[in-house]
Structure formats: C-alpha cells, structure tokens
C-alpha positions in Angstrom: -8.5 5.4 -29.9 -11.8 5.5 -32.3 -10.6 6.5 -35.8 -12.6 8.8 -38.6 -11.6 9.2 -41.8 -12.1 12.5 -43.9 -11.9 11.9 -47.3 -10.3 14.6 -49.6 -11.5 14.8 -53.3 -10.2 17.1 -55.8 -11.3 20.5 -55.0 -12.4 19.7 -51.1 -11.0 23.1 -48.8 -12.3 21.6 -45.5 -11.0 18.5 -45.1 -8.6 20.0 -42.9 -10.8 21.4 -40.7 -12.8 17.7 -40.4 -9.5 16.6 -39.0 -9.1 19.5 -36.4 -12.4 18.9 -35.2 -12.4 15.0 -34.6 -9.3 15.7 -32.5 -10.9 18.3 -30.6 -13.5 15.7 -29.7 -11.0 13.2 -29.0 -11.1 11.0 -32.2 -7.6 10.0 -34.6 -8.5 11.7 -37.5 -7.6 9.5 -40.7 -6.5 11.1 -44.0 -7.8 9.4 -46.8 -7.7 9.5 -50.3 -10.9 9.4 -52.9 -9.1 7.6 -55.2 -8.5 4.4 -52.7 -10.4 1.5 -52.3 -9.6 1.3 -48.3 -10.8 3.0 -45.4 -8.0 2.1 -43.4 -10.1 0.1 -41.0 -12.1 3.8 -39.7 -14.9 3.4 -37.0 -16.6 6.6 -38.9 -16.5 8.8 -41.9 -16.7 12.4 -42.7 -17.0 13.7 -46.2 -16.2 17.2 -45.9 -16.9 20.7 -48.0 -15.9 22.3 -50.7 -16.1 22.0 -54.4 -15.0 18.5 -55.4 -14.5 18.1 -59.1 -14.8 21.7 -59.7 -18.5 21.2 -58.7 -19.1 20.2 -62.9 -22.5 18.2 -63.5 -24.4 18.9 -60.4 -22.6 19.5 -57.0 -21.2 16.4 -55.6 -22.0 14.1 -58.9 -19.3 12.7 -59.9 -17.5 13.0 -55.9 -20.2 10.5 -55.8 -18.6 8.0 -58.2 -15.2 8.4 -56.8 -13.3 5.2 -56.6 -13.8 5.2 -52.6 -17.7 5.7 -52.1 -18.5 2.0 -53.2 -16.3 1.8 -50.1 -18.4 4.1 -48.0 -21.6 3.1 -49.7 -21.3 -0.3 -48.4 -20.2 0.8 -44.9 -23.1 3.3 -44.2 -25.7 0.0 -45.1 -23.8 -1.4 -42.6 -24.1 0.9 -40.2 -20.8 3.3 -40.0 -21.5 6.6 -39.3 -20.9 8.8 -42.2 -21.3 13.1 -42.2 -21.8 14.7 -44.8 -20.9 18.3 -44.2 -21.9 21.3 -47.1 -20.7 19.3 -50.4 -20.3 16.3 -48.5 -24.3 16.2 -48.0 -24.7 16.4 -51.5 -22.2 13.7 -52.3 -24.7 11.5 -49.8 -27.5 12.9 -52.0 -26.1 12.0 -55.3 -24.9 8.7 -53.6 -28.5 8.0 -52.9 -27.5 7.4 -49.2 -29.6 10.5 -48.5 -32.8 11.4 -50.3 -33.5 14.7 -51.9 -31.1 16.8 -53.6 -29.6 20.5 -53.4 -30.5 23.1 -55.6 -28.5 26.7 -56.7 -30.2 29.1 -53.8 -33.5 30.7 -54.5 -31.3 34.0 -54.8 -29.1 33.0 -57.1 -26.0 33.9 -54.4 -24.0 32.2 -52.7 -23.8 33.2 -49.1 -21.2 33.2 -46.3 -23.2 33.9 -42.6 -23.0 32.5 -39.4 -26.3 30.4 -39.3 -28.9 29.8 -36.1 -30.1 26.3 -36.6 -32.1 24.3 -34.3 -31.5 20.4 -33.7 -35.0 18.3 -34.5 -33.5 14.6 -33.6 -30.9 14.2 -30.8 -31.3 10.0 -31.5 -28.9 10.0 -34.4 -25.4 8.8 -34.1 -23.9 12.9 -34.7 -26.5 14.7 -32.3 -27.1 12.1 -29.4 -25.2 14.8 -27.3 -27.5 17.9 -27.7 -29.8 18.7 -25.9 -33.5 17.9 -27.6 -34.3 21.5 -29.5 -31.4 23.3 -28.9 -30.6 26.6 -31.0 -26.8 26.5 -32.1 -25.0 28.7 -34.5 -22.3 27.8 -36.8 -21.4 29.0 -40.0 -22.6 28.7 -43.5 -21.9 29.0 -46.9 -22.5 27.7 -50.1 -24.3 28.6 -53.4 -26.2 25.4 -54.3 -27.7 24.6 -50.7 -31.7 24.7 -51.1 -32.9 21.3 -50.2 -35.7 19.7 -52.1 -37.7 16.2 -52.2 -41.0 15.9 -53.5 -44.0 15.9 -51.9 -43.9 12.5 -50.0 -40.6 12.3 -49.4 -41.0 15.5 -47.7 -43.5 14.2 -45.5 -42.1 11.2 -44.2 -38.8 13.0 -43.1 -40.7 14.8 -41.3 -43.0 12.1 -40.4 -40.1 10.1 -39.0 -38.1 12.4 -37.5 -35.5 12.8 -40.3 -35.4 16.3 -40.2 -32.0 17.0 -37.9 -31.5 20.4 -38.3 -33.7 23.6 -39.2 -33.1 26.5 -40.3 -33.9 30.0 -37.6 -34.5 33.4 -38.1 -33.6 33.5 -41.9 -33.7 30.3 -44.6 -30.5 31.5 -46.5 -31.2 29.3 -49.7 -34.9 28.3 -50.0 -34.7 25.2 -48.7 -38.1 23.2 -48.1 -39.5 23.3 -44.7 -36.3 25.5 -43.6 -34.3 22.0 -43.5 -30.7 22.0 -42.8 -29.5 19.0 -42.5 -31.1 15.0 -42.4 -30.8 11.6 -41.4 -31.0 8.0 -43.1 -33.8 6.7 -41.2 -31.2 3.9 -38.9 -29.4 7.6 -38.0 -26.0 6.8 -38.8 -26.2 8.5 -41.7 -26.1 12.8 -41.4 -25.8 15.3 -43.8 -25.9 18.7 -43.4 -25.2 22.8 -45.2 -24.0 24.5 -42.4 -20.4 23.6 -41.1 -19.8 22.4 -37.8 -16.1 21.4 -38.2 -15.9 25.6 -38.4 -17.0 25.8 -34.7 -15.6 24.0 -32.5 -12.9 25.7 -31.1 -12.7 28.8 -28.5 -11.5 32.1 -29.8 -11.9 31.3 -33.5 -14.9 32.9 -34.8 -16.6 36.2 -34.0 -17.8 36.3 -29.9 -20.0 39.3 -30.3 -23.9 39.5 -29.4 -24.4 39.8 -33.1 -22.6 36.6 -34.1 -21.1 33.6 -33.0 -20.5 33.0 -29.1 -17.2 31.1 -28.9 -17.1 29.3 -32.1 -18.0 25.7 -30.2 -21.5 24.8 -31.1 -20.2 22.5 -33.7 -18.3 20.3 -31.7 -20.8 17.8 -30.4 -21.4 16.9 -33.7 -17.8 15.0 -33.5 -18.3 14.2 -29.7 -21.8 12.8 -30.7 -20.0 10.2 -33.2 -16.9 9.3 -31.1 -19.0 9.0 -27.6 -21.3 6.1 -29.5 -18.6 4.8 -30.7 -16.9 4.0 -27.8 -20.2 3.3 -25.8 -20.8 0.5 -28.7 -17.4 -1.1 -28.6 
C-alpha cells in the first residue's frame, strides 16, 4: 500500500484531516513529527494547514527550518511527491521548493468560504486524475493567502504551465493572476491555498446549489498521487 506521510508541526490544525483524506484515497497515512529526521520510508509527503509556530515571523518561515524539512527538501529534489496545503504551501515557498510567497489578504481579513477553482494543469503528480479545465469547489480559509512573485517569475509560471489551480468567480485574497496553486517545474511538488482534504467525503460539507455539492471535489488530489505512485512502482 502506498504510504503517505503527513507532518505535524506545533500549531498544525489539519493534519488529521489530511491523514483521513489519504486513507479515503486508498493510501496508508503515516504520521510524521516536525522534530524528526526520518521520513519513515514514505512514498509521498503532505504538509498540512494550520498556524505552525503561531505564524510568527512569516507564515511557514519557522516551520521551513524544522529538522524534518531538510529531509523533505532532499526527498522533493529527488522526485518524491510533496503537497503543501495552505500553511504547507507557505512552508514550501519559505523552503524554496516553490517560487514566490504568500502575503496578507489584500482586504486585511481572514476569509473562510467554499471556493470555486479551475484545474489548469493535469500533468502534475497531484492532479493527473482531473480533467483539464475541470471546475471544482473546495473550502478556503486563510489570512495570508495572497500569492505574489516578481514579474519574471509570474511569466515563467504562466508560460511553463506551473499554475495548477486558479480562483474562479472571485479572487478571495488578491493573489496575482488569480493563482490558487502552483507546482515546481518537475511537477512533483504542488502547493495550494484551498483545502482539498476538507472535500473528500460525501455528506461532509454543504449540499445546496449555493455551496459544495457533496464535499468530494478534493479527493482526486490524493487519488492522483497514489495512482501515480502505484503506476510507477
């Protein structure tokens, strides 16, 4: 069975949700600790959402220097699939596994809503089971989710297809070009601000015309990675 490690940092909130998402997708969830130097032989890694180290300094900055992150960086650079969700996305940029950074929402407020997205790139490990251009709805909750990068970096991300998810209908935090998630050039590392792990099971989430249908639009993120790893085994 594919083993997916979910790292818990001081202040992580969504690690248990990510573990459940892995199990629902058919994988074995392996709990990892930020202070460890071992990845326990996992096949993929999830950096979950939350407020690691109280979001002191910049969000994700302290977590990016945790002992286990040296192992994550090495594994990512060797091709291991790594997913960063919300605070995990912030960690990936702080660890320079993804370009750019995340800043305070342009309206200055924390936001929590069901967010519509378009899947822009289905060639990454984490999106291979989506249809190109698929429109999905998953929860979003952040205070510092505005994606920024210099002009050349934005042009490269757009030109090389590294924008993986894009906000639709509304830009909730002022991200440049409505960017909700990106990948590295290899496609094994993906970060996004919305939370696919909160949309993996029917009956959990609103089921109305105004909100999420059945709360399952995020499950394909985890199923994509697990299927890719099984196929490569």
